[in-house]
C-alpha positions in Angstrom: 68.1 48.2 -20.7 68.6 47.7 -24.5 68.0 44.0 -24.3 64.8 44.6 -22.3 63.6 47.0 -25.0 64.2 44.3 -27.7 62.4 41.7 -25.6 59.4 44.1 -25.1 59.3 44.7 -28.8 59.3 41.0 -29.5 56.5 40.4 -27.0 54.5 43.1 -28.7 54.6 41.2 -32.0 52.9 38.2 -30.4 49.1 38.4 -30.5 46.9 36.4 -28.2 46.8 32.8 -29.5 44.5 29.8 -28.7 46.6 27.0 -27.3 45.6 23.5 -26.4 47.7 21.5 -24.0 47.2 17.7 -23.4 49.3 16.3 -20.6 48.1 12.8 -20.0 50.5 11.0 -17.6 49.2 10.8 -14.0 52.4 11.8 -12.1 52.9 14.9 -10.0 56.6 15.0 -11.0 55.6 15.1 -14.6 52.7 17.5 -14.3 54.7 20.1 -12.2 56.9 20.7 -15.3 54.0 21.3 -17.6 52.1 23.4 -15.1 54.8 26.0 -15.2 54.5 26.3 -19.0 50.7 26.5 -19.3 50.5 29.0 -16.5 53.1 31.3 -18.0 51.5 31.1 -21.5 48.2 32.1 -19.8 49.8 35.0 -18.0 51.3 36.1 -21.3 47.7 36.7 -22.6 47.2 33.5 -24.6 43.9 31.6 -24.3 45.0 28.3 -22.9 42.9 25.1 -22.7 44.6 22.2 -20.8 43.7 18.5 -20.3 45.5 17.3 -17.2 45.1 15.0 -14.2 46.6 17.8 -12.1 44.7 21.1 -12.7 46.0 24.2 -11.0 42.5 25.4 -10.1 43.8 29.0 -9.9 40.9 31.4 -10.3 43.2 34.3 -11.0 44.3 32.8 -14.3 41.3 34.1 -16.3 42.8 33.0 -19.7 43.1 29.4 -18.5 40.5 26.6 -19.0 41.4 23.3 -17.3 39.8 20.0 -18.2 40.5 17.6 -15.4 41.1 13.9 -16.0 42.1 13.3 -12.4 40.1 10.0 -12.4 43.0 8.4 -14.2 45.0 8.1 -10.9 42.5 5.6 -9.5 42.0 3.8 -12.8 45.7 2.8 -13.4 47.4 3.2 -10.0 47.9 -0.5 -9.5 49.3 -1.0 -13.0 51.7 2.0 -13.4 54.2 0.8 -10.8 54.4 -2.8 -11.9 58.0 -3.8 -12.1 60.0 -6.0 -14.5 63.7 -6.7 -14.3 64.1 -7.1 -18.1 64.3 -3.8 -20.1 62.5 -5.5 -22.9 59.5 -6.5 -20.7 59.6 -3.2 -18.9 59.4 -1.4 -22.3 56.4 -3.4 -23.3 54.7 -2.8 -20.0 55.5 0.9 -20.2 53.8 1.3 -23.6 50.9 -1.0 -22.6 50.3 1.2 -19.6 50.5 4.4 -21.6 48.0 3.0 -24.1 45.6 2.1 -21.3 45.9 5.7 -19.9 45.4 7.3 -23.4 42.4 5.1 -24.2 40.7 5.9 -20.9 41.3 9.6 -21.1 40.4 9.9 -24.8 37.1 8.1 -24.1 36.2 10.2 -21.1 33.2 12.5 -21.5 35.2 15.6 -21.0 37.8 14.7 -23.6 35.1 13.5 -26.1 33.4 16.9 -25.7 36.6 18.7 -26.6 37.2 16.5 -29.7 33.7 16.9 -31.0 33.4 20.6 -30.5 33.6 21.9 -34.1 33.8 25.5 -32.9 37.2 25.1 -31.4 40.3 26.1 -33.3 43.9 26.3 -32.0 47.1 28.0 -33.1 49.3 25.6 -31.2 49.0 22.2 -29.5 51.3 21.2 -26.7 51.4 17.4 -26.1 53.1 15.5 -23.4 55.2 13.1 -25.2 54.6 9.6 -23.8 52.3 7.9 -26.4 52.0 8.7 -30.1 48.2 8.3 -30.3 47.9 12.0 -29.1 49.5 13.1 -32.4 46.0 12.6 -33.9 45.1 15.9 -32.3 47.3 17.5 -35.0 44.9 16.2 -37.7 41.8 17.0 -35.7 42.6 20.6 -35.1 44.9 21.3 -38.0 47.5 23.0 -35.8 51.2 22.6 -35.3 52.3 20.4 -32.4 55.1 20.7 -29.9 55.9 17.5 -27.9 57.0 18.0 -24.3 58.8 15.4 -22.2 59.2 15.6 -18.4 62.5 13.5 -18.7 64.7 11.9 -21.2 62.9 10.1 -24.0 63.6 6.8 -25.8 65.8 6.9 -28.9 63.0 5.9 -31.3 61.1 9.1 -30.3 64.0 11.3 -31.6 63.4 9.9 -35.1 60.4 12.3 -35.4 62.8 15.2 -35.9 65.7 13.3 -37.3 67.8 13.7 -34.1 71.0 11.6 -34.3 71.2 8.5 -32.1 74.0 6.3 -31.2 73.7 3.2 -28.9 77.2 3.7 -27.4 77.2 7.5 -27.0 73.5 7.6 -25.9 72.4 4.3 -24.4 68.7 3.9 -23.7 67.8 5.5 -20.3 66.1 2.3 -19.2 69.4 0.4 -19.4 71.0 2.6 -16.7 74.4 2.5 -18.4 77.0 5.2 -18.0 77.9 6.7 -21.4 81.6 6.6 -22.4 82.2 3.9 -19.7 80.5 0.9 -21.3 82.1 -2.5 -21.1 82.2 -4.6 -24.2 79.2 -6.6 -22.9 77.2 -3.5 -22.1 78.0 -2.2 -25.6 76.5 -5.4 -27.1 73.5 -5.1 -24.9 73.0 -1.4 -25.8 73.2 -2.1 -29.6 70.8 -5.0 -29.4 68.3 -3.2 -27.3 68.7 -0.1 -29.5 67.8 -2.0 -32.6 64.9 -3.9 -30.9 63.4 -0.8 -29.3 63.2 1.0 -32.7 61.7 -2.0 -34.4 59.2 -2.5 -31.5 58.2 1.2 -31.5 57.8 1.7 -35.2 56.2 -1.7 -35.9 54.2 -2.4 -32.8 53.6 0.8 -30.8 52.8 3.2 -33.7 50.5 0.8 -35.6 48.6 0.0 -32.4 48.3 3.8 -31.7 47.0 4.3 -35.2 44.3 1.7 -34.7 43.3 3.4 -31.5 43.3 6.8 -33.2 40.9 5.5 -35.9 38.5 4.4 -33.3 38.6 7.8 -31.5 39.0 10.3 -34.4 37.6 8.4 -37.4 38.9 6.2 -40.2 40.2 9.2 -42.2 42.9 10.0 -39.6 46.4 9.9 -41.3 48.8 7.3 -40.2 50.1 8.2 -36.8 53.7 7.6 -37.9 53.3 10.3 -40.6 51.7 12.7 -38.1 54.6 12.1 -35.7 57.1 13.1 -38.4 55.3 16.4 -38.7 55.8 17.5 -35.1 57.3 21.0 -35.0 59.6 20.7 -31.9 60.5 18.7 -28.8 60.9 20.3 -25.4 62.8 18.0 -23.2 63.3 18.4 -19.4 67.0 17.6 -19.4 70.2 19.6 -18.6 73.9 19.2 -18.9 74.4 18.8 -15.2 72.2 15.8 -14.7 72.2 14.4 -18.2 75.1 13.5 -20.5 75.6 16.0 -23.3 74.3 15.0 -26.7 74.2 16.5 -30.3 70.7 17.8 -31.0 69.0 19.3 -34.1 67.5 22.8 -33.7 64.1 21.2 -33.2 65.2 19.9 -29.8 65.1 22.4 -26.9 66.3 21.5 -23.4 64.1 23.3 -20.9 65.6 22.2 -17.6 65.5 23.7 -15.0 62.0 24.8 -15.7 61.2 26.5 -12.3 63.7 29.1 -11.2 61.2 31.6 -9.6 62.3 33.3 -6.4 60.9 31.8 -3.2 57.7 33.3 -1.8 56.9 34.0 1.9 55.9 30.8 3.6 52.5 30.5 5.4 52.8 31.8 9.0 52.4 28.4 10.6 55.0 26.7 8.5 57.4 29.6 8.9 57.0 29.4 12.6 57.9 25.7 12.6 61.0 26.3 10.5 62.2 29.3 12.4 61.9 27.5 15.7 63.7 24.4 14.5 67.2 25.4 15.6 68.4 21.8 15.3 67.4 21.8 11.6 64.6 20.5 9.4 64.5 17.4 7.2 61.9 17.7 4.4 60.4 14.6 2.9 58.4 14.3 -0.3 57.9 10.7 -1.7 54.9 11.3 -3.9 55.8 8.2 -6.0 55.7 5.8 -3.1 52.2 4.4 -2.7 50.6 3.8 0.7 50.9 0.0 0.1 54.7 0.3 -0.3 55.0 2.7 2.6 52.9 0.5 5.0 55.5 -2.3 4.6 58.1 0.0 6.1 55.9 2.3 8.1 56.9 1.3 11.6 60.6 1.2 10.7 60.5 4.7 9.1 58.6 6.4 11.8 60.8 4.8 14.6 63.9 6.0 12.8 62.6 9.5 12.2 61.4 9.9 15.8 64.9 9.2 17.1 66.5 11.9 14.9 67.4 15.3 16.5 65.6 17.2 13.7 62.2 18.5 13.0 60.7 16.4 10.2 58.3 18.0 7.6 56.6 15.5 5.5 54.5 16.2 2.4 52.1 13.2 2.4 48.6 12.6 1.1 47.6 10.1 3.7 46.6 10.7 7.3 49.1 9.0 9.6 49.6 9.0 13.3 53.2 10.3 13.8 55.7 11.1 16.6 55.9 14.6 18.0 58.9 15.7 15.9 57.1 14.8 12.6 54.7 17.3 11.0 52.7 15.8 8.1 51.0 18.1 5.6 49.1 17.3 2.4 50.1 20.6 0.8 53.5 22.2 1.2 55.0 24.9 -1.0 58.1 22.9 -1.7 60.5 25.4 -3.3 59.6 28.1 -0.8 60.2 25.7 2.1 63.5 24.4 0.6 64.8 28.0 0.5 64.6 28.3 4.3 68.0 28.4 6.0 67.1 25.7 8.6 66.4 22.9 6.0 69.3 20.5 6.2 68.3 17.7 3.8 65.6 16.8 1.3 64.4 13.2 1.2 63.0 12.5 -2.3 62.2 9.6 -4.7 64.7 11.2 -7.2 62.7 12.7 -10.0 64.5 15.4 -11.9 62.3 18.2 -10.7 62.9 17.4 -7.1 66.7 17.1 -7.7 66.7 20.5 -9.4 64.7 22.0 -6.5 67.3 20.7 -4.0 70.2 22.0 -6.1 68.6 25.4 -6.7 68.2 25.9 -3.0 71.5 24.3 -2.0 69.8 21.5 0.1 71.6 18.1 0.0 69.5 15.2 -1.2 68.6 11.7 0.1 67.1 9.6 -2.6 64.9 6.7 -1.6 65.1 4.1 -4.3 62.5 1.4 -5.0 62.0 -1.0 -7.9 64.8 0.6 -10.0 63.1 4.0 -10.0 65.1 6.7 -11.8 68.5 4.9 -11.5 70.3 7.3 -13.8 69.3 10.2 -11.6 70.5 8.4 -8.5 73.9 7.7 -10.1 74.3 11.3 -11.1 73.5 12.6 -7.6 76.1 10.2 -6.1 78.7 11.1 -8.7 78.2 14.8 -8.1 78.6 14.3 -4.3 75.4 16.2 -3.6 73.5 13.5 -1.7 73.1 9.9 -0.6 70.7 7.1 -1.3 68.8 4.4 0.6 66.8 1.5 -0.8 63.2 1.3 0.4 63.1 -2.5 0.1 66.2 -3.1 2.3 65.7 -0.1 4.6 66.3 -0.5 8.3 66.0 1.9 11.2 69.8 2.2 11.6 70.4 2.6 7.9 67.8 5.4 7.6 69.1 7.3 10.7 72.7 7.0 9.5 72.1 8.3 6.0 70.0 11.2 7.2 72.6 12.3 9.8 75.5 11.9 7.4 73.9 14.0 4.6 72.6 16.6 7.0 75.8 17.1 8.9 78.6 16.5 6.4 79.9 19.8 5.1 81.1 18.5 1.7 77.5 17.9 0.6 76.8 21.6 1.0 79.9 22.6 -0.8 79.3 20.3 -3.7 75.7 21.2 -4.1 76.6 24.9 -4.2 79.0 24.1 -7.1 76.3 22.2 -8.8 73.8 25.1 -8.4 76.3 27.5 -10.1 76.5 25.2 -13.1 72.8 24.4 -13.3 71.6 28.0 -13.3 74.4 29.5 -15.4 72.3 29.8 -18.6 71.4 32.8 -20.9 67.7 31.9 -20.6 65.7 29.9 -18.0 64.0 26.7 -19.1 60.6 28.4 -18.8 61.7 31.4 -20.9 63.0 29.0 -23.6 59.7 27.0 -23.6 57.6 30.2 -23.9 59.8 31.8 -26.5 59.9 28.7 -28.8 56.2 28.1 -28.3 55.5 31.6 -29.6 58.0 31.1 -32.4 56.0 28.1 -33.6 52.8 30.2 -33.4 54.4 33.0 -35.4 55.6 30.7 -38.2 52.6 28.3 -38.1 55.0 25.4 -37.4 58.7 24.7 -37.6 59.2 22.0 -40.2 62.3 24.0 -41.4 64.1 23.1 -38.1 63.9 19.3 -38.7 66.8 17.3 -40.0 66.6 15.9 -43.5 67.1 12.5 -41.8 63.4 12.5 -41.0 62.4 11.7 -44.6 65.5 9.6 -45.4 65.2 5.8 -45.8 67.1 3.9 -43.2 69.4 2.3 -45.8 70.5 5.8 -46.9 70.8 7.1 -43.4 73.1 4.2 -42.5 75.0 4.6 -45.8 74.2 1.0 -46.8 73.9 2.0 -50.5 77.3 3.7 -50.4 78.9 0.8 -48.5 77.4 -1.7 -50.9 78.7 0.3 -53.9 82.2 0.6 -52.4 82.3 -3.1 -51.5 81.3 -4.0 -55.0 83.9 -1.6 -56.4 86.6 -3.1 -54.2 85.7 -6.7 -55.0 84.8 -6.3 -58.7 87.7 -4.0 -59.7 90.4 -6.6 -59.0 88.3 -9.2 -60.7 87.8 -7.0 -63.8 91.5 -6.3 -63.8 92.2 -10.0 -63.6 89.8 -10.7 -66.4 91.4 -8.0 -68.6 94.9 -9.3 -67.9 93.9 -12.9 -68.6 92.2 -11.8 -71.9 95.3 -9.8 -72.9 97.7 -12.6 -72.0 95.6 -15.1 -73.9 95.5 -12.8 -76.9 99.2 -12.3 -76.8 99.8 -16.0 -76.4 97.5 -16.7 -79.3 99.3 -14.1 -81.4 102.7 -15.5 -80.5 101.6 -19.0 -81.5 100.3 -17.7 -84.8 103.6 -16.0 -85.5 105.7 -19.1 -84.7 103.4 -21.2 -86.9 103.9 -18.8 -89.8 107.7 -18.9 -89.4 107.7 -22.7 -89.5 105.7 -22.6 -92.7 
């Protein structure tokens, strides 16, 4: 009761603020993280304006204004999922894709209207961290910025708040290395990629973003790299269960799991299907798999699923003719469905939000992998013993049937995922509560520069102690040499004196 009173008092000190949110990346698994935050801020009484490709369209949120950039899905769909085996090429493709997305969205009529509206002022800007060009909004609206990431971010991005990086302790996510278990060759790869990625980001990506920002916001926009170093905080959707622990400065807040709301009552028709499925239900949501990829395996997948003894509930955006035991819906309340007692397994592409949903509801996971999607998540699920995996490219009817039956019927998966749930949810504050509290903290203090590390403004040679190392090397090498010179000089002087004495004696 006492803690509730304190919390209520704290809430009372927060006045309604104007908040702008810009969440640019067209991915449902990304947007579902941000939706929780902007919805909750709106419910807390703040006036929230959001630019997103996935608007909630909830008329009950009277404090919320959503600016849809949903067109971006069609614009870049064929480019986003392009694959490259090399992490160097994949990184270049990743940032080129993000630049394309940012350029198209910033030039859209709806975004241009927002930028040019001189009457708009904001107390806080929330930016999805994927591309640095969006930091120009900090200059345009003269407001503090919190960057939010739906998953782990590249090491170069941590430089904005001076967060410590180490290529062996924290290998780049794209390398898919297991920290603390790197071979010597993997260590060499990690160090080389770590150095290259920082050089590439700060010397290619950021300057390119700055040129774009000048075209959109005007020639007077400060250098994007300088704006980036003024970001107040980072919210990162990571947790200690699914991600390796790392040392963070106070400006880094981990907000996973973001959604821990109790399940709601299912729609009557869905509840009827689940209640009557005594044999169990397999739930499928592969929102990252395009229709083109699915069509290659369509017949195989449907044949395998039709032969399973379970009812199949599939969240799918495309109309497909399916066998009698498969129910396809374009919209399914995922977390509410997963809470039903008859759900025996969750087939997913392996994004962190889906994994957390499965763990929170104690439903074992089956991750469908394709083109190296989210390999670190797959590794972690397998290591925890909370699910299995199957590769879409090598999928066969027998393989799919076997993995579904194995995960659905093996008791150990249920036991392990219950243990995982206890760890995941054992926190003093939920991810959403943390995100809201720190957002309001930044509003109260008009920024949070005091939470950055001094490393942000420190030259690289000082951060790496190169000046100290050089001084010590010079000291170690010069001191013996100076001693040698002194000894030689003293010896010569003594010898000279001795010779002079002997000469005088002879005389």
